ROMARKOL-726127 format. One record per residue (C-alpha): residue number from 1; residue in one letter; x, y, z. Coordinates in Angstrom, 3 decimals, decimal comma. Layout:
N
REC   k r        u        v        w
REC NUM a        X        Y        Z
...
***
This chain:
152
REC   k r        u        v        w
REC   1 m  103,783  103,425   77,788
REC   2 n  103,355  106,768   79,369
REC   3 e  105,991  107,941   81,766
REC   4 l  106,099  106,290   85,185
REC   5 t  107,015  107,988   88,288
REC   6 f  107,893  105,896   91,405
REC   7 i  107,883  106,988   95,036
REC   8 h  108,045  105,604   98,384
REC   9 k  107,272  106,995  101,821
REC  10 p  106,318  105,576  105,254
REC  11 f  102,478  105,680  105,970
REC  12 t  102,782  108,683  108,214
REC  13 e  103,585  110,785  104,988
REC  14 l  101,041  109,150  102,770
REC  15 t   98,451  111,968  101,396
REC  16 p   94,870  111,192  101,866
REC  17 h   94,731  110,847   97,906
REC  18 e   97,507  108,381   97,750
REC  19 l   96,158  106,304  100,773
REC  20 y   92,684  106,027   98,966
REC  21 a   94,414  105,099   95,690
REC  22 i   96,413  102,341   97,397
REC  23 l   93,340  100,965   99,300
REC  24 q   91,293  101,074   96,135
REC  25 l   93,653   99,406   94,070
REC  26 r   94,284   96,555   96,484
REC  27 s   90,808   96,122   96,881
REC  28 e   90,224   96,153   93,211
REC  29 v   92,656   93,259   92,655
REC  30 f   92,845   91,173   95,747
REC  31 v   89,269   91,258   96,801
REC  32 v   87,250   91,850   93,768
REC  33 e   89,258   90,628   90,852
REC  34 q   90,684   87,439   92,940
REC  35 n   87,384   87,111   94,529
REC  36 c   88,969   86,785   97,991
REC  37 v   87,323   87,911  101,223
REC  38 f   90,101   88,753  103,683
REC  39 l   90,838   91,636  106,053
REC  40 d   93,440   93,824  103,976
REC  41 a   93,863   96,371  106,942
REC  42 d   96,247   94,151  108,943
REC  43 d   97,984   96,629  111,226
REC  44 k  101,234   96,421  109,033
REC  45 d  100,762   99,371  106,877
REC  46 q  101,580  101,666  109,776
REC  47 v  105,146  100,468  110,161
REC  48 s  105,591   99,741  106,452
REC  49 i  107,065  101,696  103,698
REC  50 h  104,771  102,337  100,599
REC  51 v  106,053  101,972   97,062
REC  52 m  103,702  103,584   94,510
REC  53 c  104,165  103,531   90,629
REC  54 w  102,230  106,486   89,075
REC  55 q  101,245  106,683   85,474
REC  56 n   99,912  110,253   85,377
REC  57 e   97,064  110,274   87,597
REC  58 l   96,649  106,328   87,875
REC  59 l   98,276  104,285   90,671
REC  60 a   99,502  101,844   88,167
REC  61 g  101,619   99,564   90,683
REC  62 y  102,020   99,313   94,538
REC  63 t  104,066   97,376   96,936
REC  64 r  104,421   97,307  100,713
REC  65 l  107,861   97,040  102,208
REC  66 v  107,486   95,519  105,740
REC  67 p  110,529   95,637  108,095
REC  68 a  112,070   92,515  109,746
REC  69 g  110,216   91,001  112,598
REC  70 i  106,706   91,702  111,395
REC  71 a  105,753   89,193  108,914
REC  72 y  109,081   87,436  108,697
REC  73 d  112,514   87,391  110,509
REC  74 e  113,924   89,387  107,343
REC  75 p  112,151   92,584  105,578
REC  76 s  109,474   91,378  103,131
REC  77 i  107,943   92,932  100,177
REC  78 g  104,114   92,307  100,179
REC  79 r  100,738   93,535   98,573
REC  80 v  102,455   93,272   95,074
REC  81 v   99,852   94,753   92,956
REC  82 t   99,506   96,307   89,327
REC  83 s   96,448   97,921   87,862
REC  84 p   94,319   95,819   85,369
REC  85 k   94,640   98,760   83,026
REC  86 v   98,424   98,453   82,830
REC  87 r   99,035   94,582   82,899
REC  88 h  101,324   92,730   80,620
REC  89 a  103,303   96,270   80,108
REC  90 g  106,382   95,191   82,264
REC  91 i  105,510   97,334   85,132
REC  92 g  105,659   94,443   87,568
REC  93 k  109,105   93,955   87,049
REC  94 l  110,048   97,612   87,160
REC  95 l  108,198   97,875   90,342
REC  96 m  109,765   95,122   92,187
REC  97 n  113,159   95,957   90,753
REC  98 y  112,526   99,495   92,664
REC  99 s  111,144   97,783   95,793
REC 100 i  114,120   95,607   96,047
REC 101 r  116,460   98,696   95,982
REC 102 t  114,401  100,777   98,204
REC 103 t  114,338   97,681  100,542
REC 104 y  118,295   97,535  100,384
REC 105 d  118,521  101,266  100,903
REC 106 t  115,998  101,426  103,914
REC 107 w  117,179   98,295  105,837
REC 108 g  120,706   97,438  104,328
REC 109 k  121,703   94,578  102,041
REC 110 t  119,768   91,708  103,616
REC 111 t  117,840   88,570  102,624
REC 112 i  114,278   89,640  101,736
REC 113 t  111,283   87,007  102,186
REC 114 i  107,954   87,218  100,448
REC 115 g  104,928   85,191  100,368
REC 116 a  104,142   84,869   96,883
REC 117 q  100,838   83,760   94,963
REC 118 f  102,110   80,392   93,561
REC 119 y  100,985   81,046   89,942
REC 120 l  103,419   84,066   90,040
REC 121 r  106,451   81,655   90,891
REC 122 n  108,127   82,026   87,698
REC 123 f  107,837   85,960   87,888
REC 124 y  109,638   86,220   90,974
REC 125 t  112,178   83,540   90,338
REC 126 s  112,929   85,773   87,123
REC 127 l  113,746   88,376   89,756
REC 128 g  116,276   85,996   91,804
REC 129 f  113,760   84,803   94,178
REC 130 e  114,047   81,189   95,393
REC 131 q  110,829   78,839   96,700
REC 132 c  111,770   77,806  100,002
REC 133 s  108,329   76,233  101,234
REC 134 d  105,599   73,912  100,055
REC 135 i  102,537   75,417   98,772
REC 136 y  100,180   76,704  101,486
REC 137 l   96,813   78,339  101,357
REC 138 e   96,433   81,866  102,709
REC 139 d   92,884   83,449  102,240
REC 140 g   92,021   80,368  100,193
REC 141 i   94,844   81,307   97,501
REC 142 q   97,900   78,886   96,922
REC 143 h  101,078   80,599   98,208
REC 144 i  104,625   79,914   98,557
REC 145 k  107,418   81,402  100,733
REC 146 m  110,403   82,641   98,603
REC 147 f  113,597   84,732   99,429
REC 148 l  116,034   86,616   97,643
REC 149 a  119,566   85,975   98,921
REC 150 v  122,191   88,654   99,367
REC 151 t  124,703   88,380   96,615
REC 152 s  127,866   90,435   96,459
***
């Protein structure tokens, strides 16, 4: 695997190139690949921290860290996505671990809540997340609410 570079920054510090790559990757996976018509521009990007995993010029992975009180009472990690070009290379786990650490560094060691696609439940469980809701539909896709409790 080529060297990965992880960076995170608030919306106001994203370059046009970074923003374009983020929106392109989210659209490629969430709209085209998953065949899901939804409004990606949901007014949460402007208050979020954007985590990017670059492999040379390729945006290999991305997450959006949303402050408490916006999506959930706790901070959350959303729009978790890896490029189809690098799937099954372990980048998702590295990306989530970086995102969890960045969430703690940004908002303190607190519970993190996510709305996970149900088919990824085992992936998130492997990172320490626990399911805390029944399956619900979001944009026609099965989701579950999960949380990562603070450990000492």
